[in-house]
mmCIF file of the C-alpha atoms, coordinates in Angstrom:
data_MODEL
# 
_entry.id   MODEL 
# 
loop_
_atom_site.group_PDB 
_atom_site.id 
_atom_site.type_symbol 
_atom_site.label_atom_id 
_atom_site.label_alt_id 
_atom_site.label_comp_id 
_atom_site.label_asym_id 
_atom_site.label_entity_id 
_atom_site.label_seq_id 
_atom_site.pdbx_PDB_ins_code 
_atom_site.Cartn_x 
_atom_site.Cartn_y 
_atom_site.Cartn_z 
_atom_site.occupancy 
_atom_site.B_iso_or_equiv 
_atom_site.pdbx_formal_charge 
_atom_site.auth_seq_id 
_atom_site.auth_comp_id 
_atom_site.auth_asym_id 
_atom_site.auth_atom_id 
_atom_site.pdbx_PDB_model_num 
ATOM 1   C CA . MET A 1 1   ? 168.247 130.859 89.674  1.00 0.00 ? 1   MET A CA 1 
ATOM 2   C CA . LEU A 1 2   ? 169.157 134.480 89.045  1.00 0.00 ? 2   LEU A CA 1 
ATOM 3   C CA . PRO A 1 3   ? 166.935 137.216 87.627  1.00 0.00 ? 3   PRO A CA 1 
ATOM 4   C CA . PHE A 1 4   ? 165.867 137.094 83.796  1.00 0.00 ? 4   PHE A CA 1 
ATOM 5   C CA . GLY A 1 5   ? 166.522 133.333 83.650  1.00 0.00 ? 5   GLY A CA 1 
ATOM 6   C CA . ILE A 1 6   ? 170.169 133.711 83.888  1.00 0.00 ? 6   ILE A CA 1 
ATOM 7   C CA . GLN A 1 7   ? 171.855 130.598 85.405  1.00 0.00 ? 7   GLN A CA 1 
ATOM 8   C CA . PRO A 1 8   ? 175.443 130.622 87.077  1.00 0.00 ? 8   PRO A CA 1 
ATOM 9   C CA . TRP A 1 9   ? 176.972 128.963 84.021  1.00 0.00 ? 9   TRP A CA 1 
ATOM 10  C CA . HIS A 1 10  ? 175.849 131.838 81.753  1.00 0.00 ? 10  HIS A CA 1 
ATOM 11  C CA . LEU A 1 11  ? 177.788 134.250 84.053  1.00 0.00 ? 11  LEU A CA 1 
ATOM 12  C CA . ILE A 1 12  ? 180.869 132.072 83.923  1.00 0.00 ? 12  ILE A CA 1 
ATOM 13  C CA . VAL A 1 13  ? 180.815 132.169 80.067  1.00 0.00 ? 13  VAL A CA 1 
ATOM 14  C CA . VAL A 1 14  ? 180.304 136.008 80.125  1.00 0.00 ? 14  VAL A CA 1 
ATOM 15  C CA . ALA A 1 15  ? 183.341 136.191 82.464  1.00 0.00 ? 15  ALA A CA 1 
ATOM 16  C CA . ILE A 1 16  ? 185.490 134.179 80.284  1.00 0.00 ? 16  ILE A CA 1 
ATOM 17  C CA . VAL A 1 17  ? 184.597 136.082 77.155  1.00 0.00 ? 17  VAL A CA 1 
ATOM 18  C CA . ALA A 1 18  ? 185.200 139.449 79.036  1.00 0.00 ? 18  ALA A CA 1 
ATOM 19  C CA . LEU A 1 19  ? 188.647 138.103 80.255  1.00 0.00 ? 19  LEU A CA 1 
ATOM 20  C CA . LEU A 1 20  ? 189.514 137.143 76.589  1.00 0.00 ? 20  LEU A CA 1 
ATOM 21  C CA . ILE A 1 21  ? 188.351 140.526 75.098  1.00 0.00 ? 21  ILE A CA 1 
ATOM 22  C CA . PHE A 1 22  ? 189.634 143.013 77.721  1.00 0.00 ? 22  PHE A CA 1 
ATOM 23  C CA . GLY A 1 23  ? 192.468 141.114 79.396  1.00 0.00 ? 23  GLY A CA 1 
ATOM 24  C CA . PRO A 1 24  ? 193.207 140.691 83.074  1.00 0.00 ? 24  PRO A CA 1 
ATOM 25  C CA . ALA A 1 25  ? 194.720 144.182 83.460  1.00 0.00 ? 25  ALA A CA 1 
ATOM 26  C CA . ARG A 1 26  ? 191.495 146.063 82.431  1.00 0.00 ? 26  ARG A CA 1 
ATOM 27  C CA . LEU A 1 27  ? 188.768 143.905 84.093  1.00 0.00 ? 27  LEU A CA 1 
ATOM 28  C CA . PRO A 1 28  ? 189.212 145.522 87.623  1.00 0.00 ? 28  PRO A CA 1 
ATOM 29  C CA . GLU A 1 29  ? 188.939 149.014 86.069  1.00 0.00 ? 29  GLU A CA 1 
ATOM 30  C CA . ILE A 1 30  ? 185.908 148.114 84.112  1.00 0.00 ? 30  ILE A CA 1 
ATOM 31  C CA . GLY A 1 31  ? 184.239 146.548 87.066  1.00 0.00 ? 31  GLY A CA 1 
ATOM 32  C CA . ARG A 1 32  ? 184.931 149.564 89.127  1.00 0.00 ? 32  ARG A CA 1 
ATOM 33  C CA . ASN A 1 33  ? 183.395 151.785 86.476  1.00 0.00 ? 33  ASN A CA 1 
ATOM 34  C CA . ILE A 1 34  ? 180.255 149.602 86.207  1.00 0.00 ? 34  ILE A CA 1 
ATOM 35  C CA . GLY A 1 35  ? 179.956 149.734 90.123  1.00 0.00 ? 35  GLY A CA 1 
ATOM 36  C CA . LYS A 1 36  ? 180.182 153.581 90.074  1.00 0.00 ? 36  LYS A CA 1 
ATOM 37  C CA . ALA A 1 37  ? 177.564 153.710 87.359  1.00 0.00 ? 37  ALA A CA 1 
ATOM 38  C CA . ILE A 1 38  ? 175.132 151.547 89.338  1.00 0.00 ? 38  ILE A CA 1 
ATOM 39  C CA . THR A 1 39  ? 175.779 153.524 92.573  1.00 0.00 ? 39  THR A CA 1 
ATOM 40  C CA . GLU A 1 40  ? 175.156 156.899 90.613  1.00 0.00 ? 40  GLU A CA 1 
ATOM 41  C CA . PHE A 1 41  ? 172.000 155.445 89.083  1.00 0.00 ? 41  PHE A CA 1 
ATOM 42  C CA . ARG A 1 42  ? 170.718 154.266 92.531  1.00 0.00 ? 42  ARG A CA 1 
ATOM 43  C CA . ARG A 1 43  ? 171.474 157.794 94.029  1.00 0.00 ? 43  ARG A CA 1 
ATOM 44  C CA . GLY A 1 44  ? 169.665 159.578 91.170  1.00 0.00 ? 44  GLY A CA 1 
ATOM 45  C CA . ALA A 1 45  ? 166.639 157.328 91.434  1.00 0.00 ? 45  ALA A CA 1 
ATOM 46  C CA . LYS A 1 46  ? 166.493 157.904 95.269  1.00 0.00 ? 46  LYS A CA 1 
ATOM 47  C CA . GLU A 1 47  ? 166.644 161.652 94.864  1.00 0.00 ? 47  GLU A CA 1 
ATOM 48  C CA . MET A 1 48  ? 163.999 161.660 92.288  1.00 0.00 ? 48  MET A CA 1 
ATOM 49  C CA . THR A 1 49  ? 161.787 159.470 94.493  1.00 0.00 ? 49  THR A CA 1 
ATOM 50  C CA . GLU A 1 50  ? 162.328 161.872 97.399  1.00 0.00 ? 50  GLU A CA 1 
ATOM 51  C CA . SER A 1 51  ? 161.586 164.932 95.314  1.00 0.00 ? 51  SER A CA 1 
ATOM 52  C CA . PHE A 1 52  ? 158.498 163.214 93.928  1.00 0.00 ? 52  PHE A CA 1 
ATOM 53  C CA . LYS A 1 53  ? 157.205 162.360 97.533  1.00 0.00 ? 53  LYS A CA 1 
ATOM 54  C CA . GLU A 1 54  ? 157.974 165.871 98.738  1.00 0.00 ? 54  GLU A CA 1 
ATOM 55  C CA . GLU A 1 55  ? 155.991 167.499 95.801  1.00 0.00 ? 55  GLU A CA 1 
ATOM 56  C CA . VAL A 1 56  ? 153.010 165.256 96.383  1.00 0.00 ? 56  VAL A CA 1 
ATOM 57  C CA . THR A 1 57  ? 152.838 165.861 100.156 1.00 0.00 ? 57  THR A CA 1 
ATOM 58  C CA . ARG A 1 58  ? 153.517 169.619 99.870  1.00 0.00 ? 58  ARG A CA 1 
ATOM 59  C CA . PRO A 1 59  ? 150.394 171.546 100.558 1.00 0.00 ? 59  PRO A CA 1 
ATOM 60  C CA . THR A 1 60  ? 149.115 173.551 97.651  1.00 0.00 ? 60  THR A CA 1 
ATOM 61  C CA . ASP A 1 61  ? 148.474 177.246 98.040  1.00 0.00 ? 61  ASP A CA 1 
ATOM 62  C CA . ASN A 1 62  ? 146.353 178.711 95.246  1.00 0.00 ? 62  ASN A CA 1 
ATOM 63  C CA . PRO A 1 63  ? 145.671 182.351 96.081  1.00 0.00 ? 63  PRO A CA 1 
ATOM 64  C CA . GLY A 1 64  ? 144.137 182.838 92.694  1.00 0.00 ? 64  GLY A CA 1 
ATOM 65  C CA . SER A 1 65  ? 141.678 179.936 92.905  1.00 0.00 ? 65  SER A CA 1 
ATOM 66  C CA . ASN A 1 66  ? 138.001 180.867 92.355  1.00 0.00 ? 66  ASN A CA 1 
ATOM 67  C CA . ILE A 1 67  ? 136.594 177.895 94.155  1.00 0.00 ? 67  ILE A CA 1 
ATOM 68  C CA . PRO A 1 68  ? 135.205 178.967 97.566  1.00 0.00 ? 68  PRO A CA 1 
ATOM 69  C CA . PRO A 1 69  ? 136.674 177.008 100.594 1.00 0.00 ? 69  PRO A CA 1 
ATOM 70  C CA . GLN A 1 70  ? 133.124 175.727 101.529 1.00 0.00 ? 70  GLN A CA 1 
ATOM 71  C CA . ALA A 1 71  ? 132.761 174.225 97.937  1.00 0.00 ? 71  ALA A CA 1 
ATOM 72  C CA . MET A 1 72  ? 136.014 172.384 98.299  1.00 0.00 ? 72  MET A CA 1 
ATOM 73  C CA . SER A 1 73  ? 135.037 170.643 101.502 1.00 0.00 ? 73  SER A CA 1 
ATOM 74  C CA . GLN A 1 74  ? 131.618 169.319 99.975  1.00 0.00 ? 74  GLN A CA 1 
ATOM 75  C CA . PRO A 1 75  ? 131.898 165.842 98.343  1.00 0.00 ? 75  PRO A CA 1 
ATOM 76  C CA . MET A 1 76  ? 131.391 165.608 94.567  1.00 0.00 ? 76  MET A CA 1 
ATOM 77  C CA . PRO A 1 77  ? 127.962 164.192 93.777  1.00 0.00 ? 77  PRO A CA 1 
ATOM 78  C CA . GLN A 1 78  ? 128.221 160.601 92.439  1.00 0.00 ? 78  GLN A CA 1 
ATOM 79  C CA . PRO A 1 79  ? 126.784 160.035 88.877  1.00 0.00 ? 79  PRO A CA 1 
ATOM 80  C CA . LEU A 1 80  ? 123.486 158.289 88.679  1.00 0.00 ? 80  LEU A CA 1 
ATOM 81  C CA . HIS A 1 81  ? 123.983 156.859 85.254  1.00 0.00 ? 81  HIS A CA 1 
ATOM 82  C CA . PRO A 1 82  ? 126.855 154.247 85.106  1.00 0.00 ? 82  PRO A CA 1 
ATOM 83  C CA . SER A 1 83  ? 128.216 155.641 81.768  1.00 0.00 ? 83  SER A CA 1 
ATOM 84  C CA . ALA A 1 84  ? 128.402 159.215 82.862  1.00 0.00 ? 84  ALA A CA 1 
ATOM 85  C CA . GLN A 1 85  ? 131.885 160.620 83.109  1.00 0.00 ? 85  GLN A CA 1 
ATOM 86  C CA . PRO A 1 86  ? 132.450 163.800 85.287  1.00 0.00 ? 86  PRO A CA 1 
ATOM 87  C CA . ALA A 1 87  ? 133.932 166.551 83.264  1.00 0.00 ? 87  ALA A CA 1 
ATOM 88  C CA . THR A 1 88  ? 136.004 169.631 84.241  1.00 0.00 ? 88  THR A CA 1 
ATOM 89  C CA . VAL A 1 89  ? 133.672 172.663 84.294  1.00 0.00 ? 89  VAL A CA 1 
ATOM 90  C CA . PHE A 1 90  ? 134.935 176.244 84.543  1.00 0.00 ? 90  PHE A CA 1 
ATOM 91  C CA . PRO A 1 91  ? 132.647 179.036 85.767  1.00 0.00 ? 91  PRO A CA 1 
ATOM 92  C CA . SER A 1 92  ? 131.150 180.998 82.994  1.00 0.00 ? 92  SER A CA 1 
ATOM 93  C CA . THR A 1 93  ? 131.481 184.773 83.010  1.00 0.00 ? 93  THR A CA 1 
ATOM 94  C CA . GLN A 1 94  ? 128.740 185.093 80.300  1.00 0.00 ? 94  GLN A CA 1 
ATOM 95  C CA . PRO A 1 95  ? 125.087 185.238 81.084  1.00 0.00 ? 95  PRO A CA 1 
ATOM 96  C CA . ALA A 1 96  ? 123.245 182.031 80.807  1.00 0.00 ? 96  ALA A CA 1 
ATOM 97  C CA . GLU A 1 97  ? 121.833 181.251 77.416  1.00 0.00 ? 97  GLU A CA 1 
ATOM 98  C CA . SER A 1 98  ? 118.178 180.677 77.009  1.00 0.00 ? 98  SER A CA 1 
ATOM 99  C CA . GLY A 1 99  ? 117.146 177.211 76.105  1.00 0.00 ? 99  GLY A CA 1 
ATOM 100 C CA . LYS A 1 100 ? 119.560 175.621 78.435  1.00 0.00 ? 100 LYS A CA 1 
ATOM 101 C CA . GLN A 1 101 ? 118.681 173.373 81.255  1.00 0.00 ? 101 GLN A CA 1 
ATOM 102 C CA . PHE A 1 102 ? 120.686 173.701 84.514  1.00 0.00 ? 102 PHE A CA 1 
ATOM 103 C CA . CYS A 1 103 ? 121.417 170.881 87.010  1.00 0.00 ? 103 CYS A CA 1 
ATOM 104 C CA . ILE A 1 104 ? 119.977 171.287 90.454  1.00 0.00 ? 104 ILE A CA 1 
ATOM 105 C CA . HIS A 1 105 ? 123.045 169.541 91.876  1.00 0.00 ? 105 HIS A CA 1 
ATOM 106 C CA . CYS A 1 106 ? 126.084 171.227 90.389  1.00 0.00 ? 106 CYS A CA 1 
ATOM 107 C CA . GLY A 1 107 ? 124.550 174.050 88.307  1.00 0.00 ? 107 GLY A CA 1 
ATOM 108 C CA . THR A 1 108 ? 126.073 173.109 84.996  1.00 0.00 ? 108 THR A CA 1 
ATOM 109 C CA . ALA A 1 109 ? 124.302 174.084 81.870  1.00 0.00 ? 109 ALA A CA 1 
ATOM 110 C CA . ASN A 1 110 ? 123.023 171.160 79.792  1.00 0.00 ? 110 ASN A CA 1 
ATOM 111 C CA . PRO A 1 111 ? 121.552 171.068 76.281  1.00 0.00 ? 111 PRO A CA 1 
ATOM 112 C CA . THR A 1 112 ? 117.759 171.295 76.131  1.00 0.00 ? 112 THR A CA 1 
ATOM 113 C CA . GLY A 1 113 ? 116.257 167.886 76.219  1.00 0.00 ? 113 GLY A CA 1 
ATOM 114 C CA . ALA A 1 114 ? 119.136 166.252 78.146  1.00 0.00 ? 114 ALA A CA 1 
ATOM 115 C CA . ILE A 1 115 ? 118.053 163.664 80.663  1.00 0.00 ? 115 ILE A CA 1 
ATOM 116 C CA . TYR A 1 116 ? 121.316 163.349 82.686  1.00 0.00 ? 116 TYR A CA 1 
ATOM 117 C CA . CYS A 1 117 ? 123.786 166.241 83.634  1.00 0.00 ? 117 CYS A CA 1 
ATOM 118 C CA . ASN A 1 118 ? 126.852 166.249 81.541  1.00 0.00 ? 118 ASN A CA 1 
ATOM 119 C CA . HIS A 1 119 ? 129.022 167.037 84.599  1.00 0.00 ? 119 HIS A CA 1 
ATOM 120 C CA . CYS A 1 120 ? 127.873 165.043 87.654  1.00 0.00 ? 120 CYS A CA 1 
ATOM 121 C CA . GLY A 1 121 ? 125.616 162.469 85.786  1.00 0.00 ? 121 GLY A CA 1 
ATOM 122 C CA . SER A 1 122 ? 122.480 163.209 88.018  1.00 0.00 ? 122 SER A CA 1 
ATOM 123 C CA . LYS A 1 123 ? 118.963 163.302 86.504  1.00 0.00 ? 123 LYS A CA 1 
ATOM 124 C CA . ILE A 1 124 ? 117.855 166.599 85.410  1.00 0.00 ? 124 ILE A CA 1 
ATOM 125 C CA . ALA A 1 125 ? 114.489 167.775 86.735  1.00 0.00 ? 125 ALA A CA 1 
ATOM 126 C CA . GLU A 1 126 ? 112.030 168.274 84.000  1.00 0.00 ? 126 GLU A CA 1 
# 
């Protein structure tokens, strides 16, 4: 059995119909063009895969990054609450607002009365 549920007799029927439509003179040319198209498609897919692998394995160099190197080596605290989802937090350049609670684990400002941190999910000390 061939892929997609095609059986050998299906291919024979398709070959006979193609022979009737295009004639015996044009079939080799059509087959050659189909072969070239498949080869070109495979070559493009291979190049794309190689460039993707190269991009993924290439080390990133972010000279403008505000994250200190020691912070990048520390593991991210795991959320204590199962439904807590980590969020991307950007450092604030404005002074801390009064009435906010700050997480002792990640330093993220949370609304007053929050039980769990919005960033890391750990319990906020009261």
